[in-house]
KETI-165062 format. One line per 8 residues: number of its first residue (from 1); for each residue x, y, z of N, C-alpha, C, CB. Coordinates in pm, whole numbers, plus 50000, padded with zeros to 5 digits. Each point is the difference from the previous one (the first is absolute). Glycine has a CB too. Example, Ala and Ser with C-alpha at 12.3 -4.5 7.8 and 13.67 -1.06 7.14 Angstrom:
residues 2
1 = 51319/49431/50780/49911/50119/50000/50090/50120/50000/49811/49883/50125  50154/50222/49803/50082/50119/50006/49923/50109/50073/50118/49937/49785
***
This chain:
residues 338
1 = 50083/49881/50000/49917/50119/50000/50087/50126/50000/49819/49873/50121  50289/50125/49959/50091/50115/50007/50066/50025/49866/50041/49954/50242  49993/49936/49688/50063/50014/49869/49904/50063/49899/50144/49799/50050  49722/50163/49954/49901/50056/49909/49984/50149/50022/49881/49780/49995  50120/50258/50135/49987/50142/50030/50121/50077/49948/49863/49945/50203  50254/49996/49810/50120/50066/49951/49993/50017/49849/50133/49904/50191  49816/49991/49741/49990/50004/49853/49904/50109/49956/50049/49755/49988  49834/50250/50072/49899/50100/49962/50051/50141/50027/49817/49835/50049
9 = 50254/50182/50062/50050/50133/50034/50110/50042/49903/49943/49960/50241  50140/49943/49717/50112/50030/49913/49951/50040/49861/50143/49840/50130  49752/50091/49822/49952/50024/49862/49866/50073/49998/50121/49794/49926  49848/50281/50175/49868/50062/50012/49972/50100/49886/50016/49971/50248  50085/50100/49709/49977/50097/49894/49970/49932/49866/50152/50160/50119  49920/49731/49854/49973/49926/49874/49860/49940/50001/50244/49946/49978  49717/50005/50135/49864/49942/50009/49895/50110/49979/50083/49820/50159  49940/50300/49898/49902/50109/49985/49992/50045/49855/50046/50076/50235
17 = 50074/49933/49701/50000/50042/49858/49928/49897/49914/50217/50124/50035  49808/49747/49990/49935/49894/49920/49849/50003/50016/50205/49858/50024  49749/50160/50099/49854/50004/50025/49937/50118/49928/50033/49892/50224  50036/50221/49776/49946/50119/49933/49988/49977/49849/50101/50146/50179  50004/49788/49763/49995/49970/49857/49882/49910/49965/50248/50025/49989  49728/49875/50095/49887/49908/49974/49866/50076/50004/50132/49807/50101  49852/50278/50001/49876/50076/50012/49982/50094/49882/50017/49985/50249  50092/50080/49707/49993/50092/49887/49959/49927/49872/50176/50144/50109
25 = 49886/49737/49874/49966/49920/49880/49853/49962/49998/50234/49909/49996  49711/50052/50119/49859/49960/50008/49909/50120/49968/50058/49823/50173  49980/50296/49874/49919/50119/49973/49999/50031/49851/50054/50091/50227  50063/49897/49708/50009/50024/49855/49912/49903/49923/50233/50086/50029  49774/49785/50009/49919/49898/49931/49850/50028/50017/50183/49831/50037  49778/50207/50083/49858/50029/50025/49954/50119/49917/50023/49909/50234  50061/50193/49754/49966/50117/49919/49983/49963/49854/50124/50145/50160  49962/49765/49789/49989/49956/49860/49869/49926/49976/50250/49984/49987
33 = 49711/49933/50108/49873/49924/49986/49882/50096/49992/50099/49806/50125  49900/50293/49965/49888/50097/50001/49996/50078/49870/50018/50020/50249  50099/50022/49702/50006/50075/49875/49949/49917/49883/50194/50128/50090  49840/49744/49909/49954/49911/49893/49848/49987/50001/50216/49874/50013  49726/50117/50105/49853/49987/50011/49932/50126/49947/50026/49849/50200  50028/50266/49829/49938/50123/49954/50005/50015/49849/50062/50104/50216  50047/49849/49722/50012/50013/49856/49912/49900/49927/50232/50082/50031  49716/49816/50038/49912/49901/49936/49863/50057/49973/50124/49817/50114
41 = 49834/50289/49956/49868/50061/49984/50019/50148/49973/49890/49828/50153  50119/50210/49720/50033/50139/49965/49898/50096/50059/50108/49922/49790  49939/50189/50253/49913/50103/50056/49940/50079/49886/50138/50014/50212  49728/50008/49795/49931/50077/49897/50039/50146/50016/49806/49836/49993  50268/50212/49908/50047/50137/50007/49921/50091/49906/50228/49916/50061  49653/50036/49898/49917/50082/49912/49969/50132/50068/49900/49795/49893  50118/50316/50041/49971/50129/50064/49857/50006/50048/50171/50110/49854  49806/49963/50250/49867/50010/50060/49899/50055/49902/50105/50032/50223
49 = 49937/50062/49693/49904/50060/49907/49953/49900/49896/50108/50221/50036  49978/49678/49928/49956/49897/49907/49892/49913/50064/50226/50000/49892  49789/49965/50235/49895/49926/50070/49871/50080/50001/50172/49887/50142  49840/50240/49883/49881/50086/50006/49930/50002/49865/50107/50141/50178  49973/49867/49712/49941/50001/49866/49926/49870/49973/50183/50152/49921  49876/49735/50119/49936/49870/49979/49866/49992/50073/50227/49895/49973  49773/50154/50151/49877/49994/50079/49892/50087/49941/50135/49955/50203  49902/50159/49740/49899/50089/49944/49940/49944/49873/50119/50192/50099
57 = 49949/49709/49838/49946/49939/49879/49896/49894/50029/50216/50046/49891  49771/49910/50233/49900/49899/50035/49864/50067/50010/50172/49862/50124  49725/50094/49795/49869/50064/50006/49936/49979/50136/49972/49968/49754  49970/50139/50297/49931/49993/50128/49852/49988/49974/50180/50135/50115  49757/49754/49928/49857/49976/49978/49925/50044/50124/50046/49806/49843  49859/50288/50143/49921/50040/50117/49930/49882/50061/49968/50226/49901  50003/49783/50226/49935/49889/50070/49868/49965/49936/50111/50069/50211  49813/50034/49747/49868/49972/49941/50015/49923/49870/49907/50207/50106
65 = 50190/49837/49809/50021/49933/49872/50048/49859/50021/50050/50218/49894  50039/49764/50202/50051/49865/50028/49887/49909/50040/50221/50095/50070  49686/49956/50005/49886/49917/50042/49915/49959/49881/49999/50114/50222  49989/49979/49676/49923/49966/49882/50069/49893/49917/49908/50231/49998  50226/49775/49996/50073/49903/49919/50007/49864/50066/50133/50187/49907  49866/49813/50222/50010/49873/50072/49885/49990/50100/50253/49997/49971  49624/49975/49979/49885/49996/50090/50013/49890/50104/49858/50091/49818  50089/49935/50297/50003/49902/50107/49895/49894/49975/50082/50174/50162
73 = 49960/49701/49839/49907/49891/49981/49926/49974/50130/50147/49898/49821  49722/50097/50168/49920/49978/50120/49927/49868/49990/49973/50247/50030  50008/49691/50083/49928/49873/50005/49851/50027/49989/50181/49895/50141  49740/50005/49818/49855/50018/49995/49949/50046/50135/49981/49823/49824  49917/50265/50174/49953/50056/50127/49944/49894/50091/49952/50211/49883  50071/49808/50245/49940/49912/50099/49856/50045/50020/50223/49958/50115  49686/49949/49880/49858/50034/50009/49965/50037/50143/49946/49846/49807  50037/50284/50213/49958/50051/50130/49894/50106/49974/50228/49951/50108
81 = 49658/50037/49951/49895/50098/49980/49908/49999/50120/50014/49974/49750  49891/50121/50246/49902/50005/50107/49876/49920/49968/50086/50223/50061  49922/49695/49833/49887/49914/49966/49988/49889/50103/50028/50051/49754  49851/49930/50294/49973/49887/50090/49951/49886/49913/49945/50152/50199  50135/49748/49787/49968/49890/49909/49879/49922/50052/50242/49985/49929  49650/50018/49992/49877/49933/50039/50001/49856/49949/49877/50220/49997  50039/49695/50059/49991/49862/49951/49963/49999/49851/49933/49920/50231  50134/49998/49694/49973/49992/49856/50074/50105/49919/49780/49909/50057
89 = 50302/50175/50007/50077/50101/49929/50150/49976/50019/49812/50165/50030  50265/49897/49882/50146/49988/50007/50062/50132/49957/49989/49750/49954  50122/50286/50109/50067/50126/49971/50103/49978/49889/49965/50078/50238  50040/50017/49669/50092/49990/49886/50054/50138/49965/49875/49798/49911  50233/50201/50011/50062/50124/49952/49978/50009/49849/50175/49996/50186  49776/50118/49766/49974/50019/49857/50128/50043/49930/49758/50062/50047  50299/49849/49875/50127/50028/49932/49980/50090/49879/50087/49779/50079  49808/50195/49842/49974/50085/49885/49857/49982/49953/50241/49988/49933
97 = 49711/50113/49993/49867/49996/49940/50015/49955/49855/49913/50184/50155  50002/49726/49803/50004/49950/49862/49906/50080/49912/50058/49770/50082  49818/50246/49963/49902/50083/49929/49894/50044/50099/50041/49879/49782  49839/50154/50170/49898/50054/50088/49936/49901/50095/49960/50159/49826  50055/49713/50149/49937/49902/50089/50091/49882/50036/49785/50066/49900  50345/49950/50081/50092/49894/50040/50132/50059/50047/49892/49842/49836  50172/50087/50258/50124/50047/50062/50092/49881/50024/49879/50193/50110  50245/49837/49931/50093/49896/50043/50031/50023/50147/50101/49979/49766
105 = 49881/49917/50314/50021/50014/50144/50106/49902/50047/49763/50076/50029  50300/49959/50084/50093/49910/50068/49928/49947/50124/50208/50127/49914  49777/49742/50090/49928/49935/50109/50089/49892/50059/49775/50048/49890  50268/49971/50234/50093/49907/50064/50128/49984/49919/49804/49879/50100  50240/50232/49838/50125/49999/49925/49989/49945/49859/50111/49977/50214  49767/49988/49742/49978/49945/49866/49915/50099/49920/50017/49760/50086  50020/50264/49786/49926/50093/49915/49884/49929/49931/50210/50134/49964  49674/49931/50034/49881/49948/49935/49934/50111/49919/49967/49830/50186
113 = 49974/50133/49699/49911/50090/49929/49862/49986/50062/50135/49983/49784  49796/50129/50231/49871/50001/50069/49898/50076/49917/50115/49986/50225  49765/49960/49765/49888/50064/49928/49893/50038/50101/50047/49866/49789  49907/50262/50204/49895/50046/50089/49869/49926/49970/50111/50227/50018  49817/49734/50086/49870/49934/49984/49891/50105/49979/50076/49806/50145  49828/50163/49767/49877/50079/49989/50007/50124/49915/49951/49914/50217  50160/50111/49715/50009/50120/49916/50066/49965/49867/50013/50147/50204  49972/49945/49699/50064/49983/49870/50045/50137/49952/49858/49795/49944
121 = 50273/50226/50050/50057/50129/49957/50033/49994/49852/50094/50040/50230  49917/50074/49703/50033/50003/49857/50130/49927/49969/49879/50217/49981  50120/49709/49908/50120/49930/49955/50086/50092/49915/49876/49780/50007  50246/50177/49965/50092/50079/49921/49938/50035/49865/50195/49889/50115  49820/50236/49845/49943/50047/49875/49860/50057/50013/50138/49832/49890  49798/50144/50226/49865/50052/50022/50006/50137/50067/49911/49765/50020  49982/50316/49964/49997/50129/50070/50013/49982/50151/49857/50092/49817  50217/49997/50245/50022/50005/50145/50088/49886/50053/49780/50111/50017
129 = 50287/49815/49893/50089/49894/50047/50112/50060/50086/49948/49862/49795  50118/50243/50154/50112/50061/50073/49952/50064/50129/50118/50041/49784  49765/50024/50212/49949/50066/50119/49967/49899/50110/49909/50183/49856  50034/49703/50105/49967/49898/50099/50125/49941/50062/49792/49948/49873  50308/50024/50043/50126/49944/50052/50069/50100/50093/50025/49863/49791  49972/50265/50174/50065/50101/50083/49927/50016/50133/50078/50118/49793  49789/49880/50205/49925/50010/50125/50029/49881/50091/49820/50128/49881  50188/49755/50059/50033/49880/50078/50140/50012/50059/49851/49862/49852
137 = 50241/50193/50070/50138/50017/50047/50006/50096/50119/50084/49956/49766  49845/50154/50225/50000/50097/50108/49939/49943/50129/49985/50182/49829  49919/49730/50155/49933/49942/50117/50087/49897/50072/49783/50040/49886  50284/49871/50037/50058/49883/50067/50148/49975/49977/49779/49907/49980  50281/50147/49914/50138/49962/49971/50094/50042/50113/49952/50021/49754  50129/49884/50293/50092/50025/50109/49933/50001/50137/50136/50127/49841  49738/49829/50164/49925/50003/50125/49991/49862/50063/49869/50194/49912  50110/49806/50220/49965/49878/50071/49848/49990/49998/50208/50009/50150
145 = 49740/49881/49801/49855/49983/49988/49959/49869/50065/49998/50134/49786  49871/49850/50229/49946/49875/50053/49913/49936/49893/50006/50088/50238  50015/49784/49740/49929/49926/49895/49895/49909/50063/50204/50008/49852  49681/49986/50081/49894/49911/50046/49949/49920/49881/49935/50160/50187  50058/49710/49828/49952/49915/49891/49850/49976/50014/50226/49890/49983  49716/50059/49911/49858/49963/50003/49991/49849/49986/49927/50224/49899  50001/49727/50003/49988/49855/49982/50115/49945/49915/49750/50020/50018  50277/50050/49870/50102/49955/49905/50136/50058/50036/49826/49981/49819
153 = 50276/49936/50181/50134/50048/50039/50074/50065/49884/50009/49819/50169  49989/50120/49712/50072/50054/49884/49912/49992/49876/50220/49931/50101  49816/50150/49797/49928/49992/49873/50070/49904/49905/49917/50235/50030  50036/49760/49845/50055/49904/49904/50143/50032/49961/49772/49964/49915  50276/50159/50118/50137/50037/49969/50093/49981/50119/49911/50164/49834  50036/49783/50276/50082/49978/50118/50013/50122/50089/50121/49832/49871  49806/50276/50099/50006/50120/50083/49914/49983/50125/50040/50140/49796  50008/49913/50317/49920/49999/50121/49876/50088/49979/50207/49961/50143
161 = 49680/49995/49907/49877/50080/49997/49976/50051/50141/49901/49865/49806  50100/50268/50213/49993/50055/50134/49926/50134/50002/50215/49882/50054  49730/50147/50064/49960/50136/50037/50121/50062/50068/49750/49940/50026  50279/50187/49941/50119/50066/50052/49960/50118/50088/50132/49929/49795  49916/50072/50329/49967/50105/50096/50124/50080/50036/49812/49859/50090  50173/50274/49918/50106/50087/50049/49997/50004/50153/49988/50140/49788  50118/49913/50276/50004/50004/50146/49882/50074/50063/50245/49991/49982  49697/50107/49945/49886/50074/50055/49867/49928/49980/50126/50209/49958
169 = 49880/49670/49986/49878/49921/49981/49936/50016/49863/49966/50021/50239  50089/50065/49675/49941/50021/49867/50011/49872/49915/50058/50245/50012  49833/49716/49925/50001/49888/49906/50038/50056/49864/49822/49870/50132  50298/50099/49821/50052/50057/49875/49913/49962/49882/50231/49991/50095  49717/49885/49903/49914/49956/49891/49884/50098/49981/50062/49761/50047  49871/50274/50063/49885/50091/49995/50042/50143/49969/49882/49853/50162  50235/50189/49888/50045/50137/49978/50027/50027/49853/50098/50002/50228  49962/49905/49701/50026/50018/49857/49869/50012/49923/50214/49871/50022
177 = 49684/50056/50021/49867/50011/49938/49938/50135/50033/49970/49749/50014  50043/50295/50111/49943/50130/50042/50061/50115/49920/49962/49908/50230  50166/50076/49731/50068/50104/49921/49960/49995/49852/50191/49989/50161  49730/49913/49802/49957/49987/49861/50105/49941/49909/49855/50193/50038  50249/49744/50021/50110/49947/49921/49995/49848/49989/50136/50193/50071  49758/49747/49977/49975/49856/49985/49850/49979/50013/50230/49935/50094  49721/49960/49843/49858/49967/50008/49980/49886/50098/49964/50076/49762  49921/49926/50308/49966/49888/50087/49962/49881/49913/49920/50157/50184
185 = 50141/49729/49844/49972/49880/49922/50008/49879/50090/50092/50107/49791  49795/49830/50228/49993/49885/50090/50058/49876/49933/49797/50098/50112  50281/49826/49965/50056/49874/49953/49960/49892/50102/50198/50116/49881  49676/49837/50111/49957/49897/50096/50094/49880/49996/49761/50075/49974  50265/49860/50140/49933/50020/50130/50067/50106/50089/49929/49763/49986  50165/50317/49958/50075/50096/50081/49926/50134/50003/50218/49885/49942  49684/50127/50147/49914/50119/50004/49985/50056/50142/49877/49911/49800  50218/50060/50287/49989/50041/50141/49976/50150/50015/50150/49811/50060
193 = 49924/50272/49863/49988/50145/50012/49937/50062/49875/50200/50000/50151  49729/49921/49770/49948/50051/49873/49897/50110/50019/50043/49777/49902  49878/50215/50204/49900/50104/50025/50069/50135/50025/49842/49826/50096  50267/50174/49982/50075/50123/50025/50061/50054/49871/50050/49921/50232  50005/49989/49685/50062/50042/49875/49895/50057/49905/50178/49825/50028  49704/50111/49967/49892/50050/49914/49952/50137/50046/49931/49764/49953  50065/50258/50177/49961/50130/50054/50100/50107/49959/49889/49887/50194  50241/50078/49805/50104/50094/49956/49981/50035/49852/50160/49907/50171
201 = 49799/49996/49749/49976/50028/49858/49882/50094/49983/50092/49776/49940  49804/50208/50141/49884/50090/49993/50042/50143/50032/49848/49811/50066  50243/50204/50029/50051/50133/50035/50072/50063/49881/50021/49929/50240  50064/49992/49692/50075/50050/49885/49907/50037/49885/50196/49860/50068  49702/50057/49908/49905/50026/49892/49924/50129/50028/49978/49753/49955  49978/50264/50171/49926/50121/50037/50085/50125/49983/49866/49865/50160  50264/50122/49868/50091/50114/49988/50045/50023/49856/50076/49956/50232  49903/49944/49681/50040/50012/49859/50149/50014/49982/49783/50104/49956
209 = 50293/49814/50116/50147/50010/49992/50060/49874/49939/49999/50150/50201  50124/49862/49751/50073/49886/49948/49928/49931/49885/50097/49970/50225  49881/49902/49792/49932/49921/49897/49860/50051/49972/50133/49804/50070  49812/50269/50025/49860/50044/49989/49989/50146/49961/49939/49830/50170  50171/50233/49794/49996/50137/49952/49928/50003/49865/50215/50058/50123  49716/50050/49845/49924/50005/49874/50082/49967/49877/49857/50169/50105  50269/49881/49891/50082/49975/49881/50049/49856/49993/50070/50238/50006  49914/49686/50108/50043/49861/50000/49886/49904/49973/50178/50063/50160
217 = 49702/49991/49806/49887/49913/49970/50036/49907/49885/49838/50176/50080  50144/49692/49938/50039/49906/49895/49932/50032/49867/50036/49824/50175  50043/50176/49720/49949/50023/49865/50059/49895/49908/49974/50249/50041  49959/49719/49848/50055/49902/49907/50136/50045/49949/49768/49932/49932  50322/49973/50048/50131/50032/49946/49987/50034/49853/50112/49848/50168  49928/50272/49798/49987/50046/49862/50139/50020/49941/49777/50111/50050  50249/49825/49839/50127/50020/49931/49978/50113/49900/50072/49755/50029  49995/50358/49992/49979/50115/49914/50041/49971/49856/50035/50148/50198
225 = 50060/49764/49784/50042/49961/49865/49943/49862/49974/50213/50140/50011  49663/49856/49936/49930/49873/49985/50070/49908/49901/49787/50116/50054  50300/49941/49860/50070/49918/49901/50109/49914/50064/49952/50173/49828  50083/49856/50299/50104/49921/50067/49945/49944/50131/50181/50143/49896  49706/49793/50099/49937/49949/50121/50039/49854/50021/49808/50161/49971  50261/49812/50143/50041/49865/50035/49910/49949/50112/50240/50046/49929  49706/49833/50057/49912/49943/50100/50047/49860/50038/49808/50135/49910  50148/49821/50207/50022/49861/50041/49891/49915/49936/50108/50070/50221
233 = 49933/49824/49715/49903/49908/49938/49987/49876/50088/50058/50085/49766  49837/49907/50316/49987/49885/50089/49977/49869/49925/49910/50152/50171  50038/49857/49707/49972/49878/49924/50125/49922/49963/49800/50111/49913  50314/49958/50069/50123/49929/49964/50101/50003/50114/49962/50059/49760  49992/49983/50361/50087/49998/50117/49975/49874/50082/50001/50251/50005  50096/49710/50072/49985/49884/50090/50070/50034/50132/49990/49833/49804  49929/50196/50298/50054/50042/50129/50022/49883/50096/49887/50218/49967  50052/49670/50005/50013/49881/50086/50060/49888/49917/49802/50069/50142
241 = 50329/49911/49874/50068/49895/49924/49960/49863/50052/50194/50154/49956  49803/49746/49958/49969/49864/50047/50102/49954/50104/49896/49947/49777  50056/49986/50325/50089/49950/50105/50049/50113/50089/50070/49815/49849  50052/50171/50198/50061/50100/50087/50054/50114/49915/50059/49824/50171  49882/50296/49846/50040/50115/49918/50149/50031/50011/49772/50093/50030  50284/49889/50090/50141/50033/50022/50093/49909/49921/49940/50081/50226  50012/49801/49739/50082/49904/49924/49962/49996/49852/50024/49865/50209  49881/50220/49751/49950/49995/49863/49975/50144/49952/49893/49771/50039
249 = 50208/50313/49972/49981/50143/49978/49972/50037/49855/50150/50037/50193  49891/49880/49711/49974/50033/49861/49861/49960/49955/50241/49973/49957  49680/49972/50137/49857/49977/49973/49917/50107/50071/50041/49750/49976  50026/50351/50077/49933/50114/50061/50039/50122/49919/50000/49894/50233  49902/50177/49712/50033/50114/49915/49881/50096/49992/50159/49857/49867  49874/50269/50102/49898/50102/49975/50014/50043/49854/50002/50080/50243  49884/49944/49694/49997/50030/49857/49954/50145/49979/49954/49757/49945  50120/50318/49975/49965/50137/49966/49966/50008/49852/50149/50089/50183
257 = 49757/50001/49782/49960/50018/49861/49998/50149/49967/49863/49787/50006  50182/50246/49873/49996/50138/49951/49872/50016/49920/50255/50018/49992  49646/50050/50066/49871/50018/49935/49997/50126/49913/49891/49881/50191  50222/50192/49806/50005/50122/49920/50035/49973/49856/50063/50123/50203  49963/49985/49726/50028/49989/49856/50147/50023/49967/49768/50077/49957  50315/49944/50147/50141/50025/49974/50087/49915/50091/49945/50234/49929  50181/49750/50030/50099/49927/50080/50026/50077/50130/50107/49903/49790  49913/50022/50320/50027/50062/50130/50137/49956/50050/49753/50006/50053
265 = 50334/50091/49973/50130/49973/50059/49982/49979/50151/50119/50138/49821  49928/49746/50231/49976/49963/50139/50119/50026/50091/49842/49829/49917  50268/50220/50029/50117/50028/50083/49962/50099/50110/50154/49957/49803  49876/50006/50323/49967/50085/50115/49868/49965/50065/50129/50177/49892  49788/49740/50040/49874/49956/50060/50029/49891/50104/49872/50055/49786  50032/49919/50302/50020/49898/50103/49868/49937/50041/50200/50123/50082  49810/49756/49972/49885/49927/50053/50023/49977/50148/49956/49886/49775  49941/50134/50307/50008/49977/50145/49881/49916/50043/50124/50220/50035
273 = 49899/49693/50063/49888/49933/50064/49969/50073/50130/50062/49775/49896  49838/50178/50177/49959/50069/50123/50107/49995/50108/49765/49946/49947  50319/49951/50051/50105/49989/50101/50114/50097/49975/49940/49762/50031  50081/50273/49841/50108/50091/49966/50107/49940/49910/49957/50109/50215  50029/49762/49746/50094/49943/49904/49993/50081/49872/49976/49768/50101  50137/50260/49837/50005/50091/49885/50076/49939/49884/49988/50195/50157  49952/49817/49724/50068/49962/49876/50018/50126/49916/49902/49764/50004  50220/50267/49956/50029/50116/49916/50023/49955/49856/50101/50123/50198
281 = 49825/49934/49710/50012/49961/49861/50136/50040/49942/49752/50023/49976  50306/49890/49943/50124/50034/49930/49968/50087/49879/50110/49785/50077  49986/50236/49835/49973/50069/49874/49911/49909/49917/50223/50126/50007  49650/49912/49981/49900/49909/49942/49884/50083/49949/50068/49810/50155  49865/50140/49740/49883/50070/49945/49891/49898/49969/50148/50181/49903  49726/49864/50110/49884/49915/49968/49929/50062/49880/49973/49924/50243  50017/49999/49650/49933/50046/49880/49850/50015/50026/50175/49888/49857  49761/50193/50061/49855/50016/50009/49931/49865/49986/50019/50234/49906
289 = 49893/49734/50188/49925/49875/49997/50078/49880/50049/49876/50094/49812  50252/49923/50218/50083/49886/50042/49988/49978/50151/50160/50046/49811  49878/49831/50230/49999/49962/50141/50139/49953/50041/49755/49936/49987  50276/50082/50141/50126/49949/50054/49972/49939/50137/50136/50175/49873  49923/49712/50151/49987/49934/50131/50127/50022/50080/49845/49825/49903  50138/50214/50222/50112/50018/50091/50000/49881/50096/49992/50256/49982  50102/49652/49999/50008/49879/50081/50077/50029/50129/49992/49857/49791  49968/50080/50317/50067/50021/50129/50139/49938/50001/49777/50003/50112
297 = 50241/49887/49816/50128/49929/50000/50103/50060/49906/49876/49797/50058  50228/50124/49912/50110/50046/49916/49988/49943/49859/50148/50017/50203  49908/50054/49700/49998/49956/49862/50060/50107/49912/49798/49858/50043  50191/50124/49826/50053/50096/49902/49886/50087/49948/50184/49839/49935  49833/50293/50077/49897/50092/49955/49982/49992/49849/50053/50151/50193  49823/49874/49763/49969/50006/49857/49894/50108/49980/50056/49753/49965  49893/50258/49912/49900/50104/49971/49866/49971/50067/50113/50041/49783  49865/49835/50262/49873/49964/50061/50015/49945/50142/49914/49953/49772
305 = 50209/50031/50273/50024/49944/50133/50111/50076/50071/49925/49774/49918  50048/50263/50208/50100/50062/50086/50010/49920/50128/49954/50229/49901  50164/49770/50161/50022/49916/50118/50047/50086/50117/50056/49803/49852  49868/50189/50255/50028/50074/50123/50125/49944/50068/49754/50048/50028  50263/49820/49966/50110/49929/50066/50000/50031/50150/50138/50008/49786  49745/49982/50273/49980/50030/50142/50062/49889/50084/49786/50125/49950  50296/49915/50148/50061/49901/50089/49904/49974/50117/50236/50074/49935  49801/49830/50147/49921/49962/50118/49858/49959/49959/50137/50156/50143
313 = 49762/49921/49902/49861/49958/49982/49944/50043/49866/49971/50012/50246  49911/49930/49720/49923/50047/49886/49942/50137/50034/49944/49761/49929  49988/50304/49973/49953/50137/50019/49851/50006/50031/50179/50077/49846  49739/49864/50068/49856/50025/50005/49933/49909/50101/50005/50071/49760  49922/49991/50331/49932/49928/50108/49879/49925/49946/50079/50172/50167  49914/49701/49861/49889/49919/49948/49864/50043/50056/50160/49811/49976  49839/50247/50145/49874/50039/50064/49953/50138/49960/50063/49857/50190  50009/50209/49720/49960/50134/49957/50116/50097/50009/49768/49953/50074
321 = 50244/50133/49827/50111/50096/49995/49962/50107/49898/50174/49822/50065  49909/50279/49921/49978/50107/49902/50125/50020/49916/49834/50111/50154  50145/49901/49715/50109/50033/49908/49996/50151/49980/49990/49772/49883  50115/50296/50160/50010/50146/49985/50103/50031/49892/49935/50037/50244  50020/50027/49649/50088/50033/49889/50028/50149/50002/49909/49808/49863  50221/50228/50149/50042/50140/50004/50076/50034/49872/50012/49994/50252  49959/50124/49693/50070/50040/49878/50138/50057/50032/49779/50047/49892  50289/50003/50007/50137/50047/50018/50014/50118/50092/50043/49917/49777
329 = 49847/50152/50253/50004/50113/50092/49958/49959/50141/49953/50153/49809  50028/49718/50213/49960/49951/50131/49854/50021/50032/50227/50045/50072  49692/49986/49824/49856/50022/50017/49927/49870/49968/50023/50246/49941  49876/49725/50139/49924/49877/49978/49928/50006/49866/49970/49970/50248  50061/49935/49663/49938/49993/49870/49884/49904/49995/50217/50057/49903  49790/49838/50179/49892/49900/50005/50011/49921/50129/49994/49985/49748  49892/49960/50295/49999/49913/50117/49897/49892/49978/50073/50188/50153  49965/49690/49882/49906/49887/49989/50010/49918/50129/50020/49993/49743
337 = 49867/49990/50325/49994/49922/50121/49915/49876/49977/50030/50207/50140  50010/49683/49918/49926/49874/49984/49974/49939/50135/50104/49962/49775
***
């Protein structure tokens, strides 16, 4: 031990110098490592004014405009209302109005087409069609309503048959009749509220409004240009195809005849049934005295045959329907009901 102490004391300066050199070397190496790391990620030396110029080039969209461009998606409304659901009734949300006497509702999260019971509103192409649809829209679209059924649940088109009540208790079926925008029409056995609906029609008739206004008094359809008069010919029409109409659509057809003395251009004309199915004529003409059959199914058009190529169901109701023929200006040119 004494010898070690003598050694350390004798060479103490060399040991101190050596230790200092080692520490200095380690500091230099550490500095080199740090410098290398900094050079691996270059510092952005872009002048501040260049950054400012770049930022000013980015278009700024006002909050209101941004909201228009990116509308917020909302879930279907939760049905909450002050309606007290009575026995035999169900609460629904009116998603949209189809026309004056039918709507689309959401019932238990499922969409259904619905037809009002006990009334008949103008069909497309008829006077007051738009007014009836608009009145119906103002009454119920986007509203929570209560539905009440009668005897029959659905019609032949699968639409729900219902009386529709607003939260204040108003029967929409009767209100549309009271406004003169629909006629009371009984469909037995569904006549639970028919007396109320008929009373509403009496009110409209007494007031002379809507369908009952003097200028709306039914008059024979007169074609001012008698030389271009197109009519439905029931003798060569077939509205009830043999067997299942949906599977035999080319045996279901409506026949039109030109009773005038001149050729009639049919481009822009259309045919509608009471439900609203629509056939639009292609570039086509009917010679004087000639007939053309419009088949519900698919095929190749000719001078005497046209094909609707209707998908899904057939068009003409076997229990009765109306053929509404509109000219190129959307004016009713002829109507045939069977």
